[in-house]
C-alpha positions in Angstrom: -2.3 8.9 -18.0 -0.1 8.2 -21.2 -2.5 11.7 -21.7 -0.8 14.0 -19.3 2.2 14.8 -20.7 4.6 17.2 -19.6 4.8 18.7 -23.5 7.5 22.0 -21.7 8.8 22.9 -18.5 10.3 25.7 -17.0 12.2 26.7 -13.9 11.3 29.8 -12.4 12.5 29.6 -9.3 15.0 28.3 -7.1 15.8 28.3 -3.2 17.4 26.6 -1.3 15.4 24.6 -0.1 12.4 24.1 -3.5 12.2 25.2 -6.7 9.5 25.8 -8.8 8.6 24.6 -11.7 5.9 26.1 -14.4 5.0 23.0 -16.3 2.6 22.9 -20.5 0.7 19.7 -20.1 -1.3 17.8 -22.1 -4.9 17.0 -21.2 -6.6 14.1 -22.4 -9.0 15.8 -24.7 -6.2 17.3 -26.1 -5.8 20.2 -25.0 -2.7 21.7 -23.0 -2.8 24.2 -19.2 -0.4 25.5 -17.1 0.4 23.9 -14.1 3.1 25.0 -11.5 4.3 22.9 -8.9 7.2 23.4 -6.0 9.5 20.7 -5.9 10.8 18.9 -2.8 13.7 16.3 -1.8 11.0 15.5 0.8 11.1 14.9 4.4 10.5 13.2 7.8 8.5 13.5 10.9 8.3 11.3 14.2 5.6 10.8 17.1 8.3 10.4 20.0 6.4 8.9 22.9 7.9 8.8 26.3 7.8 6.9 28.7 4.7 8.1 30.6 2.8 7.6 26.6 3.3 11.8 26.2 3.3 13.0 22.3 6.8 14.8 22.4 6.1 18.3 20.4 8.0 21.0 19.0 7.0 24.4 19.3 8.2 27.0 16.8 7.8 29.8 14.7 6.8 29.1 10.9 6.9 32.3 8.7 4.4 31.2 5.9 1.5 30.8 9.2 2.7 33.9 10.5 2.2 32.1 14.3 3.6 29.7 16.2 2.6 26.5 15.5 2.7 22.6 17.7 3.9 19.9 15.1 5.7 17.0 16.0 9.2 17.0 15.3 10.4 16.3 11.1 13.0 17.9 9.2 13.5 17.6 5.5 15.8 14.7 3.8 19.3 15.6 2.8 20.3 15.1 -1.1 20.1 10.6 -1.5 19.6 10.4 2.9 16.9 7.2 3.4 14.1 8.8 5.3 14.6 7.0 8.7 18.0 8.1 8.3 16.7 12.4 8.7 13.8 11.2 11.3 16.1 9.7 13.6 18.7 12.6 13.3 15.9 15.4 13.4 14.6 13.2 16.7 17.9 13.8 18.1 18.4 17.1 16.7 15.3 18.7 17.8 14.1 17.5 21.1 17.7 16.0 22.4 16.3 12.5 22.5 16.8 9.2 20.6 15.2 6.1 20.3 16.0 2.3 20.5 12.7 1.7 18.2 11.4 3.5 15.1 8.6 2.1 13.5 7.4 3.3 9.9 3.4 4.4 10.2 3.2 5.9 6.4 4.0 8.4 4.2 2.1 11.5 2.5 2.1 14.7 0.4 2.3 18.0 1.9 0.4 19.7 -0.1 -0.5 17.3 -3.2 -2.4 19.7 -5.8 1.4 22.2 -5.8 3.5 20.1 -3.5 5.8 17.1 -4.3 7.5 16.8 -0.9 6.4 13.8 0.7 6.9 13.1 4.2 7.5 9.7 5.8 5.9 9.3 9.3 7.5 7.3 12.0 6.8 6.1 15.6 9.6 7.2 18.1 9.8 4.8 21.1 12.0 4.1 24.0 13.3 7.4 24.2 16.6 8.4 26.1 18.8 11.1 26.4 21.0 12.7 24.1 21.7 16.0 23.1 19.8 19.0 21.1 21.6 20.3 17.8 19.4 22.6 16.6 19.5 24.6 13.3 21.1 28.8 13.5 17.8 29.4 12.8 15.6 27.2 15.0 14.0 28.7 18.2 12.3 26.1 19.4 10.3 24.6 23.0 9.6 21.4 23.7 5.5 20.9 25.0 4.1 17.1 25.5 0.7 15.7 25.8 -1.4 13.2 26.0 -2.9 11.3 22.2 -6.6 13.0 23.8 -5.5 15.5 24.5 -3.4 16.2 21.1 -7.1 14.3 19.8 -8.9 17.8 21.1 -5.9 20.1 20.5 -6.5 18.5 16.5 -11.0 19.8 16.6 -10.3 23.0 18.4 -8.3 24.9 16.3 -4.7 24.7 18.5 -2.6 22.2 16.0 -3.7 22.9 13.1 -0.5 21.6 10.6 -1.4 18.3 8.5 1.5 15.8 9.1 1.0 16.4 12.7 -2.8 16.2 12.6 -2.2 13.0 10.1 0.1 11.4 12.5 -2.1 12.0 15.7 -4.4 10.3 13.7 -2.7 7.3 12.8 -0.7 6.3 16.1 -4.2 6.5 17.3 -5.5 3.9 15.5 -1.6 1.9 15.4 -2.0 2.0 19.5 -5.4 0.0 19.0 -4.0 -2.4 17.0 -1.1 -3.3 19.2 0.6 -3.1 22.3 2.7 -0.2 23.7 6.2 -1.6 23.7 9.2 0.5 25.8 
């Protein structure tokens, strides 16, 4: 790892949600190469499971995909925010539900080839009604599907978001190992 050192770094873009850096790094053979990285402060997401065992998904427009997507609820970490606190906040903001039980499932890089964003994924159970508090630029509708329906939607291409695919698959494994409690 010592052979991969940042020799030079330049911020080439600074936005509201992320920055882009262009780095020159040393390689193991003594040469150097340029790498571009999207720097992102991280996010938290959750699989909210209702009392009927259905996963609550959010349906929203994603400009990068130029389409409406079906995803698990998620949100960006505020500076210094604990991922669990972010997950709790985003759950209520996007779905209007609060969870009596939040279980950490795993963490993942969203796009490790070029982005530093780490996503923390939780299972939200024992849901009770709270209130929506979406951002002004969020237009979200909710849909509910069983884990089997969600799996079929992954393989049909209807669900194509990486965090959602990973979370649904992890939840199915979690269900095999744990008795579901609400």
